C-alpha positions in Angstrom: 13.0 6.2 -0.5 16.0 5.9 -2.5 17.9 2.1 -2.7 19.8 1.6 0.2 23.4 2.5 0.4 25.6 0.4 -2.1 22.6 -1.7 -4.0 22.2 -0.4 -7.2 18.6 -0.7 -7.9 17.9 -2.9 -11.2 14.5 -1.9 -13.3 15.7 -3.7 -16.2 17.9 -6.7 -17.5 21.8 -6.1 -17.8 23.8 -6.0 -21.1 21.1 -5.0 -23.3 22.1 -2.1 -25.7 18.6 -0.9 -26.9 15.5 -1.8 -25.2 13.4 -5.2 -26.9 9.7 -5.3 -27.1 10.2 -8.0 -24.3 12.4 -5.6 -22.0 10.2 -2.7 -22.7 6.9 -4.1 -21.9 8.9 -5.7 -18.9 9.8 -2.6 -17.8 6.8 -0.6 -18.0 4.9 -3.1 -15.8 7.1 -2.3 -13.5 7.2 1.1 -13.3 3.0 0.9 -13.1 4.1 -1.5 -10.3 6.0 0.9 -8.5 2.6 3.7 -9.2 0.3 1.6 -8.2 1.6 1.2 -4.8 2.6 4.3 -3.9 0.8 7.2 -2.2 3.6 9.7 -4.0 5.7 7.9 -6.6 8.8 10.4 -7.3 11.3 9.7 -10.5 14.0 11.9 -9.9 17.6 12.6 -10.1 20.1 13.3 -6.9 21.6 16.3 -8.8 18.4 17.9 -10.7 17.7 21.0 -8.3 14.0 20.7 -10.0 13.5 17.2 -8.0 15.0 18.6 -4.9 12.6 21.5 -4.5 9.7 18.9 -5.1 11.0 16.2 -2.4 11.8 19.1 -0.1 7.8 20.0 -0.7 6.2 16.6 0.2 8.7 16.7 3.2 7.4 19.7 4.2 3.8 18.1 4.1 5.2 15.5 6.3 4.5 12.8 3.3 6.2 9.6 2.6 7.3 9.6 -0.9 8.7 6.9 -2.7 11.5 8.1 -4.7 13.9 6.5 -7.4 16.7 8.4 -8.2 17.3 7.6 -12.3 21.0 8.2 -12.2 21.6 5.5 -9.6 20.2 2.7 -11.0 21.1 0.7 -13.8 19.9 1.5 -17.4 18.2 4.7 -16.2 17.8 6.1 -19.3 15.7 3.1 -20.4 13.7 3.7 -17.4 13.3 7.2 -18.1 12.6 6.3 -22.1 9.5 3.7 -20.8 8.3 6.7 -18.2 8.3 9.2 -21.1 6.1 7.0 -23.3 3.7 6.5 -20.2 3.6 9.9 -19.0 4.4 12.1 -22.6 7.0 14.0 -20.2 10.6 13.2 -21.3 12.4 15.4 -17.9 12.5 15.1 -13.9 11.3 15.0 -11.3 8.1 12.9 -12.6 5.5 12.9 -9.9 2.6 10.7 -10.1 -0.1 11.0 -6.7 -2.3 8.5 -5.7 -1.5 6.9 -8.9 -2.4 10.6 -10.7 0.2 12.0 -13.1 0.9 15.3 -11.6 3.9 16.1 -13.9 7.6 17.9 -13.2 8.5 20.6 -10.6 6.4 23.3 -11.7 3.0 21.7 -12.2 3.6 20.2 -8.8 4.1 23.4 -6.8 0.7 24.9 -8.8 -1.1 22.3 -8.1 0.4 22.7 -4.4 -0.7 26.2 -4.7 -4.4 25.1 -6.0 -5.2 23.2 -3.3 -5.5 20.5 -6.1 -2.5 18.7 -4.7 -3.7 18.2 -1.1 -7.2 16.8 -2.7 -5.4 14.5 -4.5 -3.4 13.0 -1.4 -6.8 12.9 0.6 -8.0 10.3 -2.1 -6.6 7.4 -0.4 -8.7 7.9 2.0 -11.9 6.1 0.5 -10.6 3.1 1.6 -10.9 1.6 5.1 -7.0 0.2 4.3 -4.2 0.1 2.0 -4.0 -3.8 2.4 -6.3 -6.5 3.3 -4.8 -9.6 3.8 -7.0 -12.5 3.9 -5.9 -15.7 5.6 -3.8 -15.4 9.1 -1.5 -17.9 8.0 2.6 -17.9 8.0 2.7 -15.7 4.8 0.0 -13.8 5.2 1.1 -12.5 8.8 4.7 -12.1 7.2 3.0 -9.6 4.6 0.4 -7.7 7.0 3.5 -7.2 9.4 5.9 -6.0 6.8 3.1 -3.5 5.3 2.5 -2.1 8.6 6.3 -1.7 9.3 6.5 0.5 6.0 3.5 2.8 7.5 0.3 1.1 5.5 -2.8 0.7 7.3 -3.4 -3.4 7.7 -6.5 -5.4 8.2 -5.9 -9.5 8.5 -9.0 -11.5 8.7 -8.5 -14.9 9.6 -11.3 -17.7 9.9 -10.7 -21.4 10.4 -13.5 -23.4 9.2 -14.1 -26.5 11.7 -13.1 -29.7 10.3 -16.1 -32.5 9.8 -14.7 -33.4 12.7 -15.2 -30.5 15.0 -11.4 -29.3 14.9 -10.5 -25.8 14.7 -7.2 -23.9 16.4 -6.0 -20.1 16.8 -4.0 -17.5 14.2 -1.0 -19.3 12.5 -2.1 -21.0 10.0 -1.5 -25.0 9.0 2.1 -24.5 9.8 1.7 -23.6 13.8 -1.4 -25.4 14.3 -1.6 -28.7 12.7 1.4 -28.7 10.4 5.1 -28.1 10.7 5.2 -27.3 14.2 3.2 -30.6 16.1 4.1 -32.6 13.3 8.0 -31.9 14.4 7.5 -32.4 18.3 5.7 -35.6 17.7 8.6 -36.8 15.2 10.7 -35.6 18.4 8.5 -37.7 20.7 9.1 -40.7 18.1 13.0 -40.1 18.2 13.0 -40.0 21.8 11.9 -43.5 22.4 14.1 -44.8 20.1 16.9 -43.0 22.4 15.8 -44.7 25.2 16.3 -48.0 23.4 19.5 -47.0 22.6 20.9 -45.7 25.8 20.9 -49.3 27.2 23.7 -49.8 25.1 25.8 -46.7 26.3 25.3 -47.8 29.9 22.2 -46.4 30.8 20.2 -48.5 33.6 16.5 -48.1 34.3 14.3 -50.7 35.3 10.7 -49.1 35.4 8.2 -49.8 32.8 8.7 -47.2 30.0 5.4 -46.3 28.1 4.7 -43.3 26.2 1.5 -41.1 27.2 -0.4 -39.5 24.4 -2.6 -37.0 26.6 0.6 -35.8 28.2 2.2 -35.4 25.3 -0.8 -33.8 23.0 -1.0 -31.3 26.6 2.6 -29.9 26.1 2.4 -29.8 22.3 -0.9 -27.7 22.3 0.0 -25.3 25.2 3.0 -24.4 23.1 1.0 -23.9 20.2 -1.3 -21.8 22.2 1.5 -19.9 23.2 2.5 -19.0 19.6 -0.9 -17.8 18.9 -1.1 -15.2 21.1 2.6 -14.5 20.2 1.0 -13.4 16.8 -2.0 -11.6 18.4 0.6 -9.4 20.4 2.8 -9.4 17.4 0.1 -7.7 15.4 -1.4 -5.5 17.3 2.2 -3.6 18.3 2.9 -3.3 14.6 -0.6 -1.5 14.2 -2.7 -4.3 12.5 -5.9 -4.4 12.6 -7.2 -8.2 13.5 -10.7 -9.5 12.5 -11.6 -13.2 13.2 -14.5 -13.5 10.8 -14.6 -15.3 7.3 -13.6 -13.1 4.4 -15.7 -13.2 0.8 -15.6 -10.4 -2.1 -18.6 -8.5 -3.1 -16.8 -5.9 -5.1 -13.1 -5.2 -6.5 -12.1 -2.9 -3.9 -15.0 -4.5 -1.3 -15.2 -7.2 1.2 -17.5 -8.6 3.9 -16.4 -10.6 6.8 -18.8 -13.0 8.6 -18.0 -13.9 12.1 -18.8 -17.1 14.5 -21.8 -15.9 15.4 -22.9 -14.3 11.8 -22.7 -11.1 12.0 -21.5 -9.2 8.7 -19.0 -6.7 8.8 -17.6 -5.2 5.1 -14.3 -3.2 4.9 -12.6 -1.7 1.5 -9.1 -1.7 0.6 -6.9 -0.6 -2.3 -5.2 -3.5 -2.5 -5.6 -7.4 -1.7 -3.6 -10.7 -0.9 -5.0 -13.9 -0.5 -3.5 -16.2 1.9 -6.4 -18.6 2.6 -4.0 -21.7 2.3 -4.9 -25.3 1.6 -7.1 -27.9 3.8 -6.8 -31.4 3.6 -8.6 -33.4 1.1 -11.5 -36.2 2.0 -12.0 -39.5 -0.4 -15.5 -39.0 -1.3 -16.7 -42.0 -0.4 -19.2 -43.6 2.2 -18.2 -43.1 6.0 -14.8 -40.5 5.0 -15.9 -37.4 6.8 -18.4 -38.7 9.2 -15.4 -41.4 10.6 -12.0 -40.3 9.7 -9.3 -37.9 10.7 -6.9 -36.1 9.2 -3.9 -33.8 9.8 -6.3 -31.3 11.0 -7.6 -33.7 13.7 -4.5 -35.7 14.8 -2.5 -33.1 16.8 -4.7 -32.0 18.9 -7.0 -35.8 19.2 -8.0 -36.1 22.9 -7.3 -39.9 23.1 -4.2 -42.5 21.9 -5.5 -42.9 18.2 -4.7 -46.8 18.6 -4.4 -49.1 15.8 -4.2 -46.9 12.8 -4.9 -47.1 9.0 -3.1 -44.0 7.1 -4.2 -43.7 3.9 -2.1 -41.8 1.5 1.9 -42.0 0.1 2.5 -38.3 0.5 4.9 -36.4 3.3 2.1 -35.7 5.6 0.8 -39.5 5.5 4.4 -40.8 6.1 5.7 -38.7 8.5 2.2 -39.1 10.3 2.6 -42.8 10.2 6.3 -42.7 11.6 5.9 -40.8 14.7 3.0 -43.1 15.2 4.9 -46.1 14.8 7.5 -45.0 16.8 5.4 -44.4 19.9 4.4 -47.9 20.0 1.1 -47.7 17.8 0.2 -50.4 15.2 0.3 -48.7 12.2 -0.5 -49.5 8.3 -0.4 -47.4 5.1 -2.2 -47.7 1.9 -0.9 -46.4 -0.7 -2.3 -45.8 -4.3 0.5 -45.6 -6.7 3.7 -44.1 -5.3 5.6 -43.1 -2.7 6.3 -39.4 -1.8 5.1 -38.1 -5.3 7.3 -35.2 -6.9 10.2 -36.1 -4.5 13.6 -38.3 -5.9 12.1 -41.9 -6.0 15.0 -43.6 -5.1 15.2 -41.6 -1.8 11.2 -41.9 -1.7 11.7 -46.2 -1.7 14.2 -46.3 0.3 12.0 -43.6 3.1 9.8 -46.4 2.5 11.6 -49.5 3.0 13.3 -48.2 6.0 9.7 -47.5 7.6 8.8 -51.2 6.5 11.9 -52.6 8.2 10.8 -50.8 11.5 7.1 -51.9 12.0 5.3 -49.6 9.4 3.0 -52.1 7.6 2.4 -51.3 3.8 -0.6 -51.9 1.3 0.4 -51.5 -2.0 -1.8 -50.4 -5.2 -5.1 -50.2 -2.9 -7.8 -47.8 -2.1 -10.6 -47.5 0.2 -14.1 -47.2 -1.0 -16.1 -47.8 2.0 -15.5 -47.3 6.0 -18.2 -48.5 8.3 -18.4 -47.8 12.6 -18.5 -50.9 13.7 -17.8 -50.1 17.3 -18.2 -46.7 18.9 -15.6 -45.4 21.4 -12.3 -43.1 21.7 -11.3 -44.7 20.0 -13.9 -46.7 18.7 -13.6 -49.5 15.8 -14.0 -48.9 12.0 -14.0 -51.3 9.0 -12.7 -50.3 5.8 -13.4 -51.9 2.8 -10.5 -51.3 -0.3 -9.9 -52.4 -3.6 -7.1 -53.1 -5.8 -6.1 -50.9 -8.0 -4.7 -53.2 -10.5 -7.4 -55.7 -10.6 -10.7 -56.7 -9.0 -9.4 -57.7 -5.6 -11.1 -56.2 -2.4 -9.8 -56.4 1.0 -11.4 -55.4 4.5 -9.2 -54.5 7.8 -10.8 -53.1 11.0 -9.2 -50.4 12.9 -9.4 -47.8 15.9 -8.4 -44.4 13.6 -8.3 -43.9 10.2 -6.1 -41.1 8.7 -6.4 -39.4 5.7 -3.9 -37.8 4.4 -4.1 -38.2 0.4 -3.6 -34.5 -0.6 -4.9 -31.0 0.0 -7.5 -28.3 -1.9 -6.7 -25.0 -1.9 -9.2 -22.9 -0.3 -10.0 -20.4 -3.2 -13.9 -21.4 -4.5 -15.8 -20.0 -1.4 -14.4 -16.5 -1.0 -16.0 -14.4 -4.0 -12.8 -14.1 -6.8 -14.9 -15.0 -9.3 -17.4 -11.7 -8.3 -14.0 -9.5 -9.6 -12.9 -11.5 -12.4 -9.7 -13.4 -10.7 -8.8 -16.3 -12.7 -8.8 -19.7 -10.5 -6.9 -22.7 -12.4 -10.2 -25.2 -12.9 -7.9 -28.1 -12.4 -6.2 -27.5 -9.4 -8.1 -24.9 -7.8 -4.6 -23.0 -7.6 -4.1 -19.0 -8.6 -2.3 -18.3 -11.5 0.3 -15.0 -10.9 2.9 -13.1 -12.5 6.6 -13.3 -11.0 5.4 -10.6 -8.4 2.5 -12.9 -7.3 0.0 -10.4 -8.6 -3.1 -12.3 -10.3 -5.1 -11.2 -13.2 -6.5 -8.3 -11.2 -4.0 -5.5 -10.7 -5.2 -4.4 -7.6 -5.4 -8.5 -6.3 -2.4 -10.7 -5.2 -1.9 -14.1 -4.3 1.1 -16.0 -1.7 1.3 -19.3 -0.2 0.1 -22.5 -0.8 -2.9 -21.4 -3.6 -0.3 -20.8 -6.0 -0.2 -22.2 -9.2 3.0 -24.1 -10.2 4.8 -23.2 -6.8 6.4 -24.9 -3.9 3.8 -25.5 -1.1 6.1 -24.9 1.9 6.4 -22.3 4.9 9.2 -20.4 4.9 8.2 -19.7 1.1 5.1 -18.4 1.8 6.9 -16.3 4.6 9.5 -14.8 2.2 7.0 -14.5 -0.6 4.6 -12.1 1.5 7.6 -9.9 3.1 9.1 -8.9 -0.4 5.5 -8.6 -1.7 4.9 -6.0 0.7 8.5 -4.3 0.2 7.5 -4.1 -3.4 4.1 -2.7 -2.7 4.7 0.0 -0.4 8.5 0.3 0.2 10.0 0.7 -3.1 11.9 -2.4 -3.3 12.0 -4.7 -5.9 13.6 -8.0 -4.9 11.1 -10.9 -6.1 10.7 -14.2 -4.5 13.1 -16.9 -5.8 11.5 -20.3 -6.0 13.8 -22.5 -7.9 16.6 -24.8 -5.3 14.5 -24.3 -2.6 15.6 -27.0 1.1 13.2 -29.1 2.2 13.1 -32.2 4.8 10.7 -34.9 5.2 10.4 -35.7 8.8 10.3 -39.5 8.3 12.2 -41.9 11.0 14.5 -41.3 9.1 14.9 -38.2 7.9 15.0 -37.2 4.5 16.6 -33.7 2.9 16.5 -32.6 -0.1 17.6 -29.3 -2.4 17.2 -28.7 -6.1 16.2 -31.5 -9.0 15.4 -35.0 -8.0 17.3 -37.3 -9.9 14.4 -38.1 -12.5 13.8 -34.5 -13.2 17.6 -33.8 -13.8 17.1 -36.3 -16.5 14.6 -35.1 -18.0 15.8 -31.4 -18.2 19.9 -32.3 -18.8 19.7 -35.3 -19.9 21.7 -38.6 -18.4 24.8 -38.6 -20.3 25.3 -35.0 -19.2 24.7 -35.6 -15.2 27.1 -37.5 -13.1 25.4 -38.8 -10.0 27.8 -39.6 -6.7 26.8 -41.7 -3.6 27.2 -43.7 -0.6 25.7 -45.3 2.0 26.8 -44.3 5.7 27.0 -45.4 9.5 26.6 -42.6 11.6 28.5 -42.7 14.7 26.0 -42.3 16.8 23.7 -45.7 15.2 27.6 -48.2 15.8 27.5 -48.7 19.6 23.4 -49.1 19.5 24.1 -51.6 16.8 21.7 -50.0 14.5 21.4 -50.6 10.4 25.0 -50.2 8.9 23.7 -49.4 5.6 20.5 -47.6 5.9 21.4 -44.2 5.6 22.2 -42.7 1.7 23.7 -39.3 0.6 23.9 -38.8 -3.2 25.0 -35.5 -5.5 23.6 -34.6 -8.9 26.1 -32.7 -11.0 25.9 -30.9 -14.3 28.8 -31.9 -16.5 28.2 -29.2 -19.1 28.4 -26.6 -16.1 31.5 -27.5 -14.0 30.1 -30.2 -12.4 27.8 -27.8 -10.8 25.6 -29.1 -7.7 22.3 -29.3 -9.1 20.4 -32.2 -6.7 21.3 -32.9 -3.1 20.0 -35.5 -0.9 20.4 -37.2 2.1 19.0 -39.7 4.1 19.9 -40.0 7.9 19.5 -38.2 11.4 19.2 -34.5 11.2 18.6 -34.2 7.3 17.4 -30.7 7.4 19.8 -29.9 9.7 22.6 -31.2 6.9 20.7 -29.7 4.1 19.7 -26.4 5.2 23.6 -25.3 5.3 24.2 -27.4 1.7 21.0 -25.4 0.5 23.2 -21.9 1.3 25.9 -23.7 -0.8 23.9 -24.4 -3.8 22.7 -20.8 -4.0 26.6 -19.9 -4.2 27.3 -22.3 -7.3 28.4 -25.0 -5.4 30.4 -27.6 -7.2 31.9 -31.1 -7.0 35.5 -29.9 -6.5 34.0 -27.5 -4.3 32.6 -29.8 -1.9 35.8 -32.2 -2.5 37.9 -29.1 -1.5 36.2 -28.8 1.8 37.7 -30.1 4.7 34.3 -32.5 6.6 33.9 -32.2 10.4 34.5 -35.6 11.6 32.5 -37.4 13.1 29.6 -36.3 11.5 26.8 -37.3 8.8 27.4 -34.0 7.1 31.1 -35.1 6.3 30.4 -37.7 3.9 28.9 -34.8 1.0 33.1 -33.7 1.4 34.4 -37.2 0.6 32.0 -38.7 -2.1 34.0 -40.5 -5.1 31.8 -43.2 -6.6 29.6 -42.6 -9.1 26.2 -44.7 -10.1 27.6 -45.1 -13.9 30.2 -46.7 -12.1 28.9 -49.6 -10.5 30.9 -49.7 -7.5 29.7 -51.1 -4.0 28.9 -48.5 -1.9 27.9 -50.6 1.4 29.5 -49.3 4.5 31.8 -51.3 6.5 32.9 -48.9 9.2 32.7 -45.6 10.4 
């Protein structure tokens, strides 16, 4: 398979006149990756008649080949140089069949005549599958479907170990079942409540009592999620991906054991594996936590209204859940060990917390639970929590109907047999270190998604990484997942969108004196008539003065922050600068236009409060 028309593949960095040791090693690793990932790998030149004869041979045999035309890629001569070091062959075509070096045109034709070529071609049948993906979440499904599109035989193993409260779910992983999808829908339920309140100011009159029904909401959301589960099953079937609802565990380097709900075991083999097992919520490790507390695994399908709720944690999951529970009218308290939204811009995090506090969410700062007891059974019942100060010996007690733990997530890597095949796992984080092509220290085992060491834990990142991984392994493509400047949004009552660096990180990387931070408060037009806060929404950009005032950090706190951030993230990929923002005419009246009129820097100390729209 040659490069797409109009696109020149690149195996080595541009602008290098000779091979450095680092470049040579990088090229070598990538060439071996192509060889490892292809049934037939042909290094060719388009004008070479011997190359043409070999390609015609494999075509006549009906064998799909991965073809790299060295005269059509950048630095093809350097690629050929490294290839000659691997094979001791300086000419093309240079052919590998199932990782075995066959040689050039004459040797390949001789191998065909002797029957050796046919034997080599059949050797990939020693495995049941070309690829086994462990984990049926967004990343795993993306990788599996793309590999199947590229003609590979693929198996997906997916099994949800029930939560301590007994909650389980269908195909699709955390995002679809107990993450992004139900979270955004419950956030929408809370926004609709706010819209009802605002509507009176816009002339809407209604006399009947308005109240929220938890059961109606959860039933509708779970019905939608069920349709997504079925859609994933159908999609795998259409692409001829084998799906097995069983727990996968390595027992040999190329062999995995699959255990279903009934305890029945089956084993499968594959040439390659992708680990996409994701993460599950962490527990406190104190008396009563697993017996009486719930997590995000349980909340979205909870069969009863949670009532008065204590949310333990200050992660985005904690604040999002606290936000929509308060938004539908519940009494909500958030217990915070240290800071809000660790890893995010702290100015924005504190503004998120301040807005929530002003709108009814109570915060208990610098406390951690040490014991949880059930004081009354029921749906919900009553739970007593004892908490201790993180700064002294003070303890407090409180009684709640529901305690929701959102203190972080742990990678599902310790119980799938990775130690048996030598895959390294970080002792500190339980995450898997990989290279820039998602390859573990074991060459035929790859990993994607939330379990990667040092990578973003976001669904679209896993989807992109999975798709590109399959294309590199089986499609002769070279594009890698770009983990930089990935946009994201926190769906708190006042949404927070960001892309690029936080202010703290920008100062650490570029130094404060090399940055300009432009910022402003703003008042959405929709909020004016409704009489809502005129100085709650906030926008800021961080610009690198040494790089043409390029925008390296984008932050917005306001309605529809995700929709705004998505567009500006594209601009940042294109090298957005402050001047380009100034040159862009805004759409009036919108929230997004505020970024086209930013004038005040933090260093100026000027007032940013808004007096009108």
